[in-house]
C-alpha positions as CSV (number, residue, x, y, z in Angstrom):
1,M,-2.2,20.5,15.2
2,W,-1.4,20.0,11.7
3,K,-4.1,19.5,8.9
4,L,-3.8,18.2,5.5
5,N,-3.7,20.3,2.9
6,Q,-5.7,18.6,0.0
7,F,-4.0,20.7,-3.0
8,N,-0.5,22.1,-1.6
9,Y,2.0,19.6,-1.1
10,S,4.0,19.5,2.3
11,R,5.6,17.2,4.5
12,K,3.8,16.5,7.9
13,P,6.3,17.4,10.7
14,S,7.5,14.8,12.9
15,D,9.8,14.2,15.8
16,E,13.2,13.2,14.7
17,I,14.7,9.9,16.3
18,C,17.9,8.0,16.4
19,I,18.6,4.7,14.8
20,G,22.1,4.0,15.9
21,E,23.9,6.6,13.5
22,L,21.0,7.5,11.0
23,L,18.7,9.8,11.8
24,L,14.7,9.7,11.0
25,G,12.2,12.1,10.9
26,G,12.0,15.7,11.2
27,D,13.6,17.3,8.4
28,Q,15.7,13.8,7.3
29,P,14.7,12.5,4.2
30,V,12.4,9.8,3.3
31,R,14.3,6.5,4.4
32,I,14.6,3.7,2.4
33,Q,14.5,0.3,3.8
34,S,14.1,-3.5,3.0
35,M,14.1,-6.8,4.9
36,A,16.5,-9.6,4.3
37,S,14.9,-13.0,3.2
38,T,17.9,-15.1,4.4
39,D,17.7,-17.5,7.2
40,T,19.1,-14.8,9.9
41,N,20.9,-18.1,11.6
42,D,23.1,-17.9,8.3
43,I,25.3,-15.0,9.3
44,A,27.2,-15.7,6.1
45,N,24.4,-15.4,3.5
46,S,22.5,-12.7,5.3
47,V,25.8,-10.1,5.6
48,A,26.5,-10.8,2.0
49,Q,22.7,-10.0,1.0
50,C,22.9,-7.2,3.5
51,L,25.4,-5.7,1.8
52,R,24.1,-6.4,-1.7
53,I,20.8,-4.3,-0.2
54,V,22.8,-1.9,1.2
55,E,24.9,-1.1,-2.2
56,A,21.6,-0.8,-3.9
57,G,20.4,2.5,-1.7
58,G,19.1,0.8,1.5
59,E,19.5,2.9,4.5
60,L,17.7,0.4,7.1
61,V,17.4,-3.6,7.1
62,R,15.6,-5.6,8.9
63,F,16.0,-9.8,9.9
64,T,13.5,-12.0,10.6
65,T,13.8,-12.7,14.6
66,Q,11.9,-15.7,15.5
67,G,13.2,-16.8,18.5
68,I,16.4,-16.0,21.0
69,R,18.8,-18.1,18.6
70,E,17.7,-15.7,15.6
71,A,18.3,-12.4,18.1
72,E,22.0,-13.6,18.8
73,S,22.5,-14.4,15.4
74,A,21.2,-11.0,14.5
75,G,23.8,-9.7,16.5
76,K,26.3,-11.7,15.1
77,I,25.6,-10.4,11.5
78,H,25.8,-6.6,13.0
79,A,29.6,-7.5,14.1
80,A,30.3,-9.2,11.0
81,L,28.9,-5.9,8.8
82,R,30.8,-3.6,11.3
83,A,33.8,-5.4,10.5
84,Q,33.7,-4.7,7.0
85,N,33.1,-0.9,8.1
86,C,29.4,-1.1,7.0
87,N,27.6,0.5,9.5
88,V,23.5,0.4,8.1
89,P,21.1,0.3,11.1
90,L,19.7,-3.5,11.6
91,V,16.2,-4.2,12.5
92,A,15.1,-7.3,14.5
93,D,11.6,-8.2,13.0
94,I,9.7,-10.1,15.8
95,H,6.3,-11.8,16.0
96,F,4.7,-13.8,19.2
97,N,8.3,-14.2,21.0
98,A,8.4,-10.8,23.9
99,N,11.5,-12.4,24.8
100,A,13.6,-12.5,21.5
101,A,12.5,-8.5,21.7
102,D,14.4,-8.4,25.2
103,V,17.7,-9.8,23.6
104,A,17.4,-8.2,20.3
105,A,17.2,-5.0,21.7
106,T,20.8,-5.6,23.2
107,K,21.8,-6.5,19.5
108,V,20.5,-4.3,17.1
109,E,19.7,-0.6,16.3
110,K,16.2,-1.0,16.4
111,V,13.3,-3.5,17.2
112,R,10.0,-4.0,15.6
113,I,7.3,-5.4,17.6
114,N,3.5,-6.3,16.9
115,P,0.9,-5.5,19.5
116,G,-0.9,-8.3,17.8
117,N,0.8,-10.7,18.9
118,Y,3.4,-9.5,21.3
119,V,1.1,-10.4,24.7
120,G,-0.8,-13.8,24.4
121,S,-5.1,-13.4,25.0
122,I,-6.2,-14.3,28.3
123,K,-9.5,-15.6,26.5
124,I,-7.8,-18.5,24.3
125,G,-10.8,-20.5,22.8
126,D,-12.9,-18.2,24.0
127,N,-15.5,-16.3,21.7
128,S,-17.9,-14.1,24.2
129,D,-17.2,-10.6,24.2
130,Y,-14.6,-9.3,26.9
131,T,-16.3,-7.2,29.8
132,D,-14.7,-3.8,30.9
133,E,-13.0,-5.3,33.1
134,E,-11.7,-8.3,31.1
135,F,-10.6,-5.7,28.7
136,E,-8.5,-3.4,31.1
137,T,-7.0,-6.8,32.7
138,E,-5.5,-7.6,29.3
139,Y,-4.3,-4.3,28.9
140,Q,-2.5,-4.1,32.1
141,K,-0.8,-8.0,31.5
142,V,0.6,-6.0,27.8
143,R,1.7,-3.4,29.7
144,A,3.6,-5.6,32.7
145,R,5.4,-7.0,29.3
146,F,6.1,-4.3,27.9
147,I,7.5,-1.6,30.2
148,P,11.0,-4.2,30.7
149,F,11.2,-4.3,27.3
150,L,11.0,-0.7,27.1
151,N,13.9,-0.5,30.1
152,I,16.3,-2.9,27.9
153,C,15.6,0.0,24.7
154,K,16.1,3.0,27.2
155,E,19.6,1.0,28.3
156,H,20.6,0.7,25.2
157,N,19.3,3.1,22.8
158,T,17.4,1.2,20.5
159,A,14.5,2.2,18.6
160,I,11.6,0.7,18.7
161,R,8.9,0.5,15.5
162,I,5.3,-0.6,16.8
163,G,4.3,-2.2,13.8
164,V,0.3,-2.9,13.7
165,N,-1.0,-5.4,10.5
166,H,-3.9,-5.9,9.7
167,G,-3.6,-9.4,9.6
168,S,-2.6,-9.8,13.2
169,L,-4.8,-8.0,15.3
170,S,-5.5,-9.2,18.8
171,E,-8.3,-11.2,19.8
172,R,-9.1,-8.2,22.4
173,M,-8.6,-5.6,19.6
174,M,-11.0,-7.9,17.0
175,N,-13.5,-8.6,19.6
176,R,-13.9,-5.0,20.6
177,F,-13.5,-3.1,17.2
178,G,-13.5,-6.4,14.3
179,D,-11.1,-5.9,11.9
180,T,-11.1,-2.4,10.7
181,S,-9.0,1.1,10.4
182,L,-10.3,1.8,14.0
183,G,-9.0,-1.7,15.8
184,M,-5.7,-1.1,13.8
185,V,-5.3,2.9,15.3
186,E,-6.6,1.9,19.0
187,S,-4.2,-1.0,19.1
188,C,-1.3,1.1,18.1
189,M,-2.1,4.0,20.6
190,E,-2.8,1.7,23.7
191,F,0.8,0.9,23.0
192,L,2.3,4.8,22.3
193,K,0.5,5.8,25.6
194,I,2.8,3.0,27.8
195,C,5.5,4.4,25.6
196,H,4.4,8.1,26.7
197,E,3.9,7.2,30.4
198,E,7.2,5.4,30.8
199,N,8.8,8.8,28.6
200,F,10.2,6.5,25.9
201,H,9.9,8.5,22.7
202,N,12.8,6.6,20.3
203,L,9.8,5.3,17.8
204,I,8.7,4.6,14.8
205,I,5.0,3.4,13.5
206,S,3.4,1.2,11.0
207,M,0.2,0.7,10.0
208,K,0.2,-2.0,7.0
209,T,-2.2,-4.3,5.3
210,S,-2.6,-5.5,1.1
211,N,-5.6,-3.5,0.9
212,T,-4.4,-0.2,-0.6
213,V,-7.9,1.7,0.6
214,M,-7.8,0.5,3.8
215,M,-3.7,1.0,4.6
216,V,-4.2,4.8,3.3
217,Q,-7.2,5.3,5.6
218,T,-5.9,3.8,8.6
219,V,-2.4,5.9,8.7
220,R,-4.5,8.8,7.8
221,L,-6.8,8.1,10.8
222,L,-3.7,7.2,13.3
223,V,-2.2,11.1,12.1
224,Q,-5.4,12.1,13.1
225,A,-5.3,10.2,16.5
226,M,-1.9,11.2,17.3
227,E,-2.6,15.0,16.2
228,K,-5.6,15.2,18.8
229,V,-2.5,13.9,21.6
230,D,0.1,15.9,20.9
231,M,2.2,12.8,19.5
232,H,4.5,13.3,16.3
233,Y,5.8,10.1,16.1
234,P,7.5,9.6,12.0
235,L,6.0,7.3,10.1
236,H,7.1,3.9,7.8
237,L,4.9,3.3,4.7
238,G,4.4,0.0,3.1
239,V,1.6,-2.7,1.5
240,T,1.9,-5.5,2.7
241,E,1.9,-8.7,0.1
242,A,1.9,-6.3,-2.7
243,G,3.4,-9.1,-5.1
244,D,6.0,-9.4,-7.5
245,G,6.6,-7.4,-10.9
246,E,4.2,-5.3,-12.5
247,D,1.3,-5.9,-9.8
248,G,3.7,-5.4,-7.1
249,R,5.3,-2.2,-8.0
250,I,1.9,-0.7,-9.1
251,K,0.0,-1.8,-5.8
252,S,3.3,-0.2,-3.8
253,A,2.9,2.7,-5.5
254,V,-1.1,3.1,-5.1
255,G,-0.9,3.0,-1.4
256,I,2.7,4.6,-0.3
257,G,2.3,7.2,-3.3
258,A,-1.1,8.2,-1.9
259,L,-0.1,8.7,1.6
260,L,3.6,10.6,0.0
261,N,1.4,13.0,-1.7
262,D,-0.6,13.7,1.0
263,G,3.2,14.3,3.1
264,I,3.1,11.4,5.4
265,G,5.9,9.3,5.5
266,D,9.1,9.2,7.4
267,T,10.7,5.5,5.8
268,I,9.0,3.0,3.2
269,R,9.4,-0.2,2.0
270,V,8.2,-1.7,-1.0
271,S,7.1,-5.1,-0.3
272,L,8.1,-7.0,-3.3
273,S,7.9,-10.8,-3.8
274,E,11.7,-10.7,-5.7
275,E,14.7,-10.4,-4.0
276,P,15.2,-7.3,-1.2
277,E,17.5,-5.4,-3.4
278,A,15.2,-5.3,-6.3
279,E,13.2,-3.1,-3.8
280,I,15.4,-0.7,-3.3
281,P,15.4,1.6,-6.9
282,V,11.6,0.9,-6.7
283,A,11.1,3.0,-3.3
284,A,14.1,5.6,-4.3
285,L,12.3,6.5,-7.6
286,L,9.0,6.9,-5.5
287,V,10.5,9.1,-3.6
288,K,12.2,11.0,-5.7
289,Y,9.0,11.5,-7.7
290,I,7.1,12.7,-5.0
291,S,10.1,15.1,-3.6
292,E,9.7,16.8,-6.8
293,K,6.4,18.7,-5.9
294,K,7.8,20.9,-3.3
295,N,7.6,24.2,-3.2
296,H,5.2,24.1,-6.0
297,I,3.2,27.4,-7.1
298,P,0.0,27.4,-4.4
299,I,-3.0,25.6,-5.7
300,K,-6.3,27.7,-4.3
301,A,-9.6,25.9,-4.1
302,M,-12.1,25.1,-1.2
303,E,-12.1,21.0,0.1
304,S,-15.5,20.1,0.0
305,P,-17.6,19.0,3.1
306,K,-18.8,16.3,1.0
307,Y,-15.3,14.8,1.0
308,S,-14.0,12.4,3.8
309,R,-10.1,11.1,3.4
310,F,-11.3,8.4,6.2
311,E,-13.7,6.2,4.2
312,Y,-14.1,5.5,0.9
313,S,-17.1,7.0,-1.3
314,R,-17.1,7.1,-4.9
315,R,-17.9,10.9,-6.2
316,K,-21.5,10.6,-7.7
317,S,-21.3,11.1,-11.5
318,Q,-23.8,11.3,-13.7
319,K,-24.3,8.3,-16.4
320,V,-23.0,9.0,-20.2
321,G,-23.2,5.9,-22.4
322,N,-21.2,3.5,-20.1
323,I,-19.2,5.8,-18.5
324,G,-20.0,7.5,-15.0
325,G,-22.6,6.5,-13.3
326,E,-22.9,3.1,-11.4
327,N,-20.1,1.8,-14.6
328,V,-16.6,0.8,-13.5
329,P,-13.8,2.8,-14.7
330,I,-13.4,3.2,-17.9
331,I,-10.0,2.7,-19.9
332,V,-9.2,4.7,-23.2
333,S,-6.0,3.4,-24.6
334,S,-4.3,3.7,-28.2
335,K,-4.7,1.0,-30.9
336,G,-2.4,-1.8,-30.0
337,N,-2.9,-5.9,-29.5
338,H,-4.0,-5.6,-25.7
339,A,-4.6,-8.4,-23.8
340,I,-7.1,-6.7,-21.8
341,V,-9.3,-4.7,-24.6
342,P,-9.7,-1.0,-23.4
343,D,-13.3,0.5,-23.9
344,Y,-12.4,3.2,-26.1
345,I,-9.5,3.7,-28.3
346,L,-7.8,6.9,-28.9
347,E,-7.0,7.9,-32.6
348,G,-5.4,11.4,-32.9
349,N,-8.3,14.0,-31.7
350,T,-10.9,11.2,-32.2
351,I,-12.2,8.5,-29.2
352,I,-13.2,5.1,-31.2
353,S,-16.0,3.1,-28.9
354,A,-16.0,-1.0,-28.7
355,D,-18.6,-1.0,-31.0
356,G,-16.5,1.2,-33.8
357,K,-18.5,4.8,-32.7
358,K,-16.6,7.6,-33.6
359,Y,-16.6,10.6,-30.8
360,G,-14.6,14.1,-31.3
361,I,-12.4,15.7,-29.0
362,Y,-13.7,19.2,-27.8
363,T,-12.1,22.8,-25.6
364,A,-14.0,23.7,-23.0
365,S,-14.7,26.9,-24.9
366,D,-16.8,24.7,-27.2
367,I,-19.2,22.7,-24.3
368,A,-22.0,25.3,-25.0
369,K,-22.2,24.4,-28.7
370,I,-21.9,20.4,-28.5
371,N,-24.7,18.2,-28.3
372,F,-23.8,15.0,-29.3
373,E,-24.5,11.3,-27.6
374,I,-21.1,11.6,-25.9
375,N,-18.7,15.0,-25.7
376,F,-15.3,14.6,-24.7
377,V,-13.9,17.8,-23.7
378,R,-10.1,18.7,-22.5
379,M,-10.0,20.4,-19.6
380,Q,-7.7,21.9,-16.9
381,F,-8.7,23.2,-13.6
382,S,-8.1,26.8,-15.0
383,D,-11.0,26.3,-17.3
384,L,-13.4,25.7,-14.3
385,T,-14.8,29.4,-14.5
386,T,-18.3,30.0,-13.3
387,N,-19.5,30.2,-17.0
388,T,-18.1,26.6,-17.5
389,I,-19.8,24.9,-14.7
390,D,-23.5,26.2,-15.7
391,A,-22.8,24.8,-18.9
392,L,-21.5,21.5,-17.7
393,K,-24.6,21.2,-15.5
394,Q,-26.8,22.3,-18.6
395,N,-25.2,19.5,-20.7
396,N,-25.7,15.8,-20.0
397,N,-23.7,14.2,-22.5
398,I,-20.1,15.6,-21.6
399,V,-17.3,13.5,-20.4
400,I,-14.4,15.6,-19.1
401,L,-11.1,14.7,-20.1
402,L,-9.3,16.1,-17.4
403,E,-5.3,17.1,-17.9
404,T,-2.7,18.8,-15.3
405,N,0.4,20.2,-16.5
406,H,1.1,21.7,-12.8
407,Q,4.4,20.7,-10.4
408,N,2.0,18.9,-8.1
409,S,-0.4,17.7,-10.6
410,V,-2.5,15.5,-8.2
411,G,-3.1,18.6,-5.9
412,E,-4.4,20.2,-9.1
413,Q,-6.7,17.4,-10.0
414,R,-7.9,16.9,-6.8
415,A,-8.4,21.1,-6.8
416,F,-11.1,20.2,-10.2
417,F,-12.8,17.5,-8.3
418,H,-13.6,19.3,-5.0
419,T,-15.1,22.5,-6.9
420,L,-17.2,19.8,-8.6
421,L,-18.8,18.6,-5.7
422,N,-18.9,22.1,-4.0
423,E,-20.9,22.9,-7.1
424,D,-22.9,20.3,-7.3
425,C,-21.9,19.1,-10.6
426,N,-21.6,16.0,-11.3
427,T,-20.1,15.6,-14.9
428,P,-18.1,12.4,-15.1
429,V,-14.7,12.8,-15.5
430,I,-11.7,10.6,-17.2
431,L,-8.0,11.2,-15.7
432,C,-6.0,12.1,-18.1
433,R,-2.2,12.0,-17.8
434,K,0.9,12.3,-20.4
435,Y,4.4,10.5,-19.5
436,S,7.8,10.4,-21.7
437,E,9.4,7.3,-20.0
438,N,11.7,4.8,-21.9
439,E,11.3,2.7,-18.7
440,L,8.7,0.6,-18.0
441,Q,8.8,0.5,-14.3
442,Y,9.2,4.1,-14.3
443,L,5.8,5.0,-15.8
444,Q,4.2,2.1,-13.5
445,I,5.4,4.1,-10.2
446,K,4.6,7.4,-11.5
447,S,1.6,6.8,-13.0
448,A,0.3,4.7,-10.2
449,A,1.4,7.4,-7.8
450,D,-0.3,10.3,-9.7
451,L,-4.1,8.5,-10.4
452,G,-3.8,5.3,-7.7
453,I,-4.2,8.4,-4.9
454,L,-7.8,10.1,-6.9
455,F,-8.9,6.7,-7.2
456,I,-8.7,5.9,-3.0
457,D,-10.2,9.4,-2.8
458,G,-13.5,8.1,-4.8
459,F,-12.4,10.5,-7.8
460,G,-12.4,9.4,-11.5
461,D,-14.4,7.6,-14.0
462,G,-11.6,6.5,-16.0
463,I,-8.1,6.8,-17.1
464,L,-6.5,8.0,-20.3
465,L,-2.7,7.1,-19.8
466,E,-0.6,8.3,-22.5
467,N,3.7,7.8,-23.1
468,E,5.5,9.6,-25.5
469,G,8.5,7.1,-25.1
470,V,9.9,3.7,-26.3
471,I,6.9,1.6,-24.3
472,S,4.5,0.0,-26.5
473,S,0.8,0.9,-26.1
474,E,0.0,-2.7,-24.8
475,A,2.5,-2.2,-21.8
476,V,0.6,1.0,-21.4
477,N,-2.5,-0.3,-21.5
478,S,-1.3,-2.8,-18.6
479,V,-0.2,-0.3,-16.3
480,A,-3.8,1.6,-17.0
481,F,-5.8,-1.5,-15.7
482,G,-3.4,-2.4,-13.4
483,I,-3.8,1.0,-11.4
484,L,-7.5,0.7,-11.3
485,Q,-7.1,-2.9,-10.0
486,A,-4.4,-1.7,-7.4
487,S,-6.8,1.1,-6.5
488,R,-9.9,-1.2,-5.8
489,V,-12.2,0.0,-8.0
490,R,-12.3,-2.7,-11.1
491,T,-11.0,-6.3,-11.1
492,T,-9.8,-7.1,-14.7
493,K,-7.4,-10.3,-13.6
494,T,-6.6,-12.6,-10.8
495,E,-5.1,-10.6,-7.8
496,F,-2.2,-12.3,-6.2
497,I,-1.6,-11.4,-2.3
498,S,1.9,-12.3,-2.4
499,C,4.2,-11.6,1.0
500,P,8.1,-10.5,0.6
501,S,10.3,-13.7,1.3
502,C,11.9,-13.4,4.4
503,G,13.9,-15.5,7.2
504,R,10.5,-17.2,8.0
505,T,9.6,-18.1,4.6
506,M,9.3,-21.5,4.3
507,F,9.2,-22.4,0.6
508,N,10.9,-20.5,-2.4
509,L,8.5,-17.8,-2.7
510,Q,9.7,-16.7,-6.4
511,T,9.4,-20.1,-7.8
512,V,6.2,-21.2,-6.1
513,V,4.4,-17.7,-6.9
514,A,5.6,-18.2,-10.5
515,K,4.1,-21.8,-10.3
516,V,0.4,-20.6,-9.3
517,K,0.6,-17.7,-11.5
518,A,0.9,-19.8,-14.3
519,R,-2.2,-22.1,-13.4
520,T,-4.4,-19.3,-12.0
521,S,-3.8,-16.3,-14.1
522,H,-6.6,-16.6,-16.4
523,L,-9.2,-16.9,-13.2
524,T,-10.1,-12.9,-13.7
525,G,-11.2,-11.3,-10.5
526,L,-10.5,-14.2,-7.9
527,K,-7.6,-13.4,-5.0
528,I,-5.0,-15.7,-4.6
529,G,-2.8,-15.4,-1.5
530,I,0.8,-16.7,-1.5
531,M,2.5,-16.7,2.2
532,G,5.3,-17.5,3.2
533,C,4.5,-18.6,7.0
534,I,1.8,-18.8,9.4
535,V,2.6,-15.8,11.1
536,N,0.6,-13.0,8.9
537,G,-0.6,-16.2,6.9
538,I,-4.5,-16.7,6.8
539,G,-4.8,-12.9,8.4
540,E,-2.8,-10.9,6.0
541,M,-4.4,-12.8,3.2
542,A,-8.0,-12.0,4.8
543,D,-9.3,-10.7,1.5
544,A,-8.3,-13.5,-0.7
545,D,-10.4,-16.3,-1.9
546,Y,-7.9,-19.2,-1.5
547,G,-4.6,-19.0,0.0
548,Y,-1.2,-21.1,-0.2
549,V,0.5,-21.2,3.0
550,G,4.2,-22.4,4.4
551,A,3.5,-24.6,6.9
552,G,6.6,-25.9,7.4
553,R,9.9,-27.0,5.6
554,G,8.4,-28.7,2.4
555,K,4.9,-28.8,3.9
556,V,1.9,-26.6,2.5
557,S,-1.5,-25.4,3.7
558,L,-4.6,-24.8,1.6
559,Y,-7.5,-22.3,2.5
560,K,-10.5,-21.0,1.2
561,K,-11.1,-17.5,3.3
562,K,-9.8,-18.5,6.3
563,E,-11.0,-22.1,6.3
564,C,-8.2,-24.4,6.2
565,M,-8.9,-27.2,3.3
566,E,-5.9,-29.1,3.4
567,R,-3.1,-29.0,6.0
568,N,0.5,-29.8,5.8
569,I,0.5,-31.4,2.5
570,P,4.0,-32.0,0.6
571,E,4.9,-28.8,-1.4
572,D,5.0,-30.5,-4.8
573,E,1.5,-31.7,-4.5
574,A,-0.1,-28.2,-3.4
575,V,-0.1,-26.7,-6.7
576,E,-2.4,-29.4,-8.1
577,K,-4.1,-29.3,-4.8
578,L,-5.0,-25.6,-4.9
579,I,-6.2,-25.9,-7.9
580,D,-8.6,-29.6,-6.8
581,I,-10.2,-27.0,-4.1
582,I,-10.7,-24.0,-6.6
583,K,-12.9,-26.7,-8.9
584,I,-14.6,-28.1,-5.8
585,N,-15.7,-24.8,-4.9
586,G,-16.8,-24.1,-8.6
587,D,-14.4,-21.1,-9.1
588,W,-12.6,-22.7,-11.9
589,H,-13.1,-22.3,-15.7
590,E,-10.7,-23.2,-18.4
């Protein structure tokens, strides 16, 4: 049985499957994919966009397939691509319509189904708890409808992705397990059980949510559940509704990067509210960066029994000034004209607080000699000797600046924290990373992948992020705050939960996201969902305070949490109506 090694990187073994001519899983590289944003029935534009995705480096391309007409159109797109000598495997994305899945399985190399809405509930409109008999009856209903689909896939050598979305669990699973990681895993395992019984194994699995912490913990829980029953299906990774621009890149790198760092994942899709081909370079950079950890010098450490990779628990640290304890993680940044003011400024070998106090930076050998109000001490994992740990435990005014030069930086910094946990040492720790990037996107992806996982694991009392390239200190500071927000440990700006465009989108998503951001970006701490259609709609933005959801061509419905406040209003009125709702509920400020 495979078990994650917290400190030493290696990829989790998985079964190799075939998607057309593409091999995925096993010893194959992590495959990169995207999803078309065109109307699937628009064959010419769909083919053109698919070719752009492939040219950018995409290895699989998915098309939304709402009904049988779209399934037939996917077949036409497939034929048109083959006529142009493009052999990229196509994936049909199915929601609600099992009949469309049957047709699509004869047209393309892979079909994605969502267990949460593959078959309708037997208790529609009934909120009472499922009895064991009703729970089993609905399972048998699912099984009876799913097996014919499996047989079609067997006949046509079609692969299947069982794609569970946090926002669209079935009523039955929600009733029994709630809106939880366990509910997502149980939903998936139920379908895997049917596949196993029917001897169908050309499978890939995904567990997606816009909540990075939940996404990581759910996939880890699924891996454990599969390992217990000797299943090793390849995994597709993605953070849904990550957004656009810097936020989308950082959020994707935090969630996907955390699992890739664990060695988990066989294909990824970075879901940005941008053109699909823009997703490919981001995904490629992330995969390449994590792969550079292979064959590193081993890190020797002992995993702490106080740590759980399946639930979030922040490491307890003592309070030193405004660092550690119950304080939110802080940011140390270089001087600059920062949009979000950092908590401390780094100047040479001095750290300056917001009220102008100056603190020196010391080395591990100085620990026994210093005892000022706050003592910043640069340390690496190799500095954690018995004597050093004893000195740390005796001094309540030390803040560690944790550095690493190891090839597997995440593993080494994890080892540092696990050692502190094992030694009951509660000294607060600021994560320090230094890069040499000239392209902002590179800094966003690399730093988010390196640091986000540690905050998701409950480690870290702050970030000191430096870059020796041409990127401004203001931009570096913005990345640092973005990592904390994407890791869900500190909120300093409005969070926009916006889906990537697809053929179901009812409006120009990029334009609408820009409009909503322009009017609401000052509402710090508020979460606003911008969803192109109702398929994931209020489910995927369940974490949002307010929602803007496509309800039909030119029509929008507006939500507060999961309650619909305005239904089917004209799109050109929707942004102002959204602002009115925010104001009425007391969440607006100028």
